[in-house]
N, C-alpha and C positions, 0 to 999 in steps of 0.2 A: 299407787301413790303418784301424784303428778310430779313431773320433773321441773326443777327450778333453773331458769336461765337468767343470768345476770349480765347486763350489757353496760359496759363502762364507757361513758361519753355520749352526749346527746347532740353531736354534730350531725352532718348529713348521713354519714354511714351508720353511726350508732342508732340514731333515731329511727331510720328506716328499718334496720334489723329488728329492733324491738317491736315496732308496729306491725311489721310483716309476720313475725312469729306469732303474735297474738291474734292477728286477723285470720291466719290459716290454721290455728290450733287453739281452741278455747281451753284445752286441758293443760297446756303448759302454764306454769307460773313465770311471768316475765317481769323482771325488775330493771328499771333504767336509772342509772346514776349519772346525774349532771348537775353541777353546782350552780349553773346559771340557767334559770327557768326561761330567760329570753335568749333564744338562739339567733345568731346573726347569719344572714345570707351573704357570705364573704365576697362573692364576685362583684357585688355592687359597693364595696367599701371605697373603691376608686371614685365612684359617683358622690359618695358622702364627702370625700376629701375636697371636692371642688364645688360643693353646694348644689349638685345636680339632683340630689334627693336627700331626704332626712332619715335619721336613724330609725324612726318608727315605721318607715316604709320598707325596711329590709330586715326586720326582726319578727319573730313569731314566738308567742307564749306557749311553751310546751307543757304547761301544767295540765292542759286538756287531755294528755295521753291517758290520764286516769279514766276518762270516759270509754276508752278502748280496752280497758282492763289491764293496762300496764301500770305497775306500781312505780311511782316516781320518788327518787331519793335525791333531793336538792342539796347534796353534800359533796365535799371533796374526797377524792380517793387518797388515803394515807399509805396503804400498803396492800400487797396481794400475797397471800399465803397459798402457794400452789400445792404444797403437800397436804394441807388440811382442807383445801377448797374453800377458803374464806377470804373475803374482801373486807378490809378494815377501812371504814369511812370516818369522817371527822366527828360524827355523833353516834355511829352505830356500826354494826358489822353484818355482812350477808354471807350465807352459805350458798353454794351453787352445785348443780350437776354439770351445767355447761357455762362457760365464761366466754363472753365476746368482748375483746379489748378494742375499743374505738376511741382512744384518748387523744388522737391527733398528734400534732407536733407543735413545738413552741419556738419562737424566734430566739436565736442565740447571738445577741448583739455583742457579747463579750468576745466573740470569735474574731472580731476585727478591732484592732487597737484604736481606742478613742471614739469609736462609732456611737456608743450609747448616749454620750453627752448631748450631741447636736442633732441626732437623727430623729426625724418625724416619720415613724413607721406606719404606713397606711394600711398595714395588714391586721390591725386591731381596730376596734371601734373608737377607742380613746385616741389612738394614734391618728386615725383618719380625721377626727374632729380637731386635733391639735394642728394638723397640716392645714385644714380648712381655715382655722383662725389665723395662722401665720400668713397664708396667701391673702386673706381678706385685709390684712394690715397694710398691704401695699408697699412694704419695705423690702421685698425680695425681688431682685431683678435677675440674679444669677442662680438658677436652680439646677441641681444635679440629681437625677433620678436613675435608678437601675438596680442591679443585683450584685452582691459581693461574690457569692459562690453557692453552689447547690449543696443540699437539696432545699427547695422552698416551694410553697404552694403556687400553682397556676403560673408557669414560667412566662406566658405572654403578658401578664398583668402589669409589670413595671413599664412596659412599652405603651400600654394603654394610659397609665397614669401620666407618663411624659406628655402624651398628646393632649390629654384633658387639661393638664397644668398649663401647657403652652397656649391653648385656646383661652383659658381663664385669664392669664396674664396679658394676653394680646388685646383683650377688650379694654384694658386700662393703660397699658404701657406700650402697646404696639410693638414696633421693631426693637425697642429698648430692652425688651424681655429676652433673656437667653435661657433656653432649656437644653441641657445636655443629657443624653441617655448613655449610660455605660453598661457594658456587658463583658463578662469574663470569656465569652466564646469568641472565636475568630470571626464568626458571622452570627447574628442574633437568631436564636432558635434553630441553629443548624442541625440539631438532632431530629428535627421534625421534617427535614428534607429541603431541597433547594427551592421548590415552589413556595413553600411557606416563608422561608428565610428571605428570599428576594422580594416577595410581596410586602413583607414587613419593612424592609429597608426602603422600598418605594413609598410606603405610607408615612414613615418617619420623615422622609425628605419632603413630601408634599405638605406636611404639617409644620415644617420649619424647625425641625429638631436636629441638632448635631449629634451624630452617633459615634461613639468611641468603642470600637470592638477590640477584643483582646486586652481589655483594661481590667486586670485582676486587682481589686482593692485590697490593700494590706494594712492601711492606716488612715485615720482621719486626724489631721492636725487642727484641733479646735481653736487654737490660739491664732494661727495664720489663716484659718478657714480654708483649708485645702484638703482635697481627697487625693491620696497618694497610691500609686499603683506598684505592683511588684517590680516593674522595671525602673521605678523612680520618677515616672511622669507625675505631674500634679495638676489638679483642676481646682480653681477657686470657686467658692460658693457663698451665697447668702442664705440659701435654704437647701437642706439636704434630706432626701428621702430614699434611702437604700434598703433593699431587702437583704438581711443577713442570712447565713445558712440557718436552717431550722434543725432542732434536736428533739429526741424523744423526751416525754415528760419523766420526771424522777421515778414514779412508781413502776415504770416499765424498765428503765435502765438497770434497776436493782434485781430484775428477774433472771433466773438461771437459764431461761429460754431465750433471752435477748441475744441477738446476733451482733455482727460487726457494727460499731457505731451506736449500739443500743436499740437498733430497729428489730422488729419481729419478723422472722423468716417463716413463711407459710407455704402450704401446698395447695395450689389452685385447683388441682384435680380432686381435692378432698374438701372443697368449700372453704379454703383458706384456714385450715387447721394449722396450728403449730405442731411441734413434735410431741406435745402432750395432747392426746386425742380429744380431751374435753375442753381445750382452750383454743379459741379462734381469734384472729386479729384481722380487722378490716379498716379501710381508710388510710389516711396519711401515715399512720404508725407502721404499716406493712407494705407500702408501695416502694420505698427506696431500694430494698433488696432486689426488686425486679428490674431496676433501672428505669422505672416508669415515673412520670411526674405525679406530684400530689394533685389530685383532681377530684372534684365532687362527683363527676360522672363515674369515674373508676371506683370511688368509694361506694357509690350506690350499687354498682355491679357486684362488688365484693359482698355487700350487705345481702343482696338477693341470694347469692351463692351460699353464703354461710347459713342463712335461714333455711334454705332448701335442704342442706346437708343435715342440720339438726332435726328438722321435721322428718326427713327420710329415715334417719337412724332411730328416731323414736318409734317410727312405724315399722321398722324392720325391713326396709327396702333400700335399694341403691338408686343413685341419681347421677346423670351425666352433667357435669358442670361446664364443659367447654362450649361457651357461646361467645358471640362477638362482644369484645370488650372495647368500647369506643368512648371518645370524649369530644365534646364540642366547646369551642371557646370563641368569644367575640371580642375583638380589640376595637373599642369605640373611641373615635376622636371627635365626637360630637357631630360634625358635618361630613365625616368620612370614616372609614374603618374597614376591617376585614373580618370574615368569619372563618374559623379553622376547624376542619374535621379530621380526626385521627383515629385509626383503628389500631389498638394496642394488643390485639389478640396474640400476635406472634411474640410480643414482648413478654406478656404474662405467662404464656404456656410453652414458649420454645426458646426464649433468649434471643429472639430475632429483633428486627427493627420495626418501628411504627410505619404505617402507611397513611400519609397525610395529604390533604389538598385544601385549596381555598374554596369554600362553598358559598361565600357571599362577600360582597364589597360595596362600598358607597354609603349613602346617607341613611339607609335603613338599618345599618348594623346595630345601632343603639336600641332600635325597636325590637330587634331579635333578642338582644340581651335582656331587655325588660320582660319579654315574653317568657324567657327561661325562669325568671324569678316567680312570675305568676304561676307557671306550671309546677314549680317546686312547692309553692304554698298550697296549690290546689291538691296536689298528690298527698301531702301530709294531712290536709283536711279530710280528704276522702278516706284515708286510712283510719283516722280518728273516729269519723262518723260512720264507718262501715259501708261506705258507698262502693 
């Protein structure tokens, strides 16, 4: 009898897990649960926010996974019954032999007092389009961009957004436009090392962005239009786009295997299994316990590892999972930018530090970023078509 694998979440990690499992083993029954059949390539949401690209250019219809033999359930996950190995969906329920949880993380704007009312969060498609509309109105001269506190996806992204917004406003307002970038860290991206941090500071300065480091946002006064820090400092704004801390989705926080903060703790040496051997977790939902950033690259790495572990166990063999876990990120400021490379292997497997360096800079950074999107799309297409 064939084994049933249910993958929850059709983002980068979940989608690749499902497609890889089916590509490498026709005998497995693979079901993918994702309520949105159009999946967004999130690294380019910053481009959507400033009109550099349109939504249709960064989305892919995943209904074609059926061609690869993956059963798609476009439904919401209501609950997970670990004891009976059942996932209850909005319209049906699924039994499983293996469960892969890849439900990602969601913004928690309520974590910062007053934030939700005025915030234009560019980390969702609707939020990016809302920011785009607000910028196009021409009524915003004082813009505050940044991050409130971790964890959140792609830590360099707020600094990219700051640069793109500055360039957008500069075309119509020139020096009258003011863009401030706030970060809770003493130096931006200091966890990625001095080379990355100093290069980012230089980029922000070249782009005419005022950087406020060590600014931990605790409140947004929507009446006075001010962002207030833990130390009592305040910044006025006309337009606000702050990344709040992200949280696990509700179906996960209710689980007995959820760790501190509701995140899922996994063993990288066992393909990112949880303490229940038949349950795996990949992507953003499982990265915070390692102290690693939420990253599509790392999510893909975890997806490959989980798929290999499931296939190896089904075949009665063992597999070595420790490979290089790396991520690339491009901070595009339209006519300038930096490309960051980080090796997170020691973070994932040994509790060590990442090893990062600048791999690109200058006017071609945007092209490199666009090439990543094309590679993502091509990879998924090849999986679906069996190439």
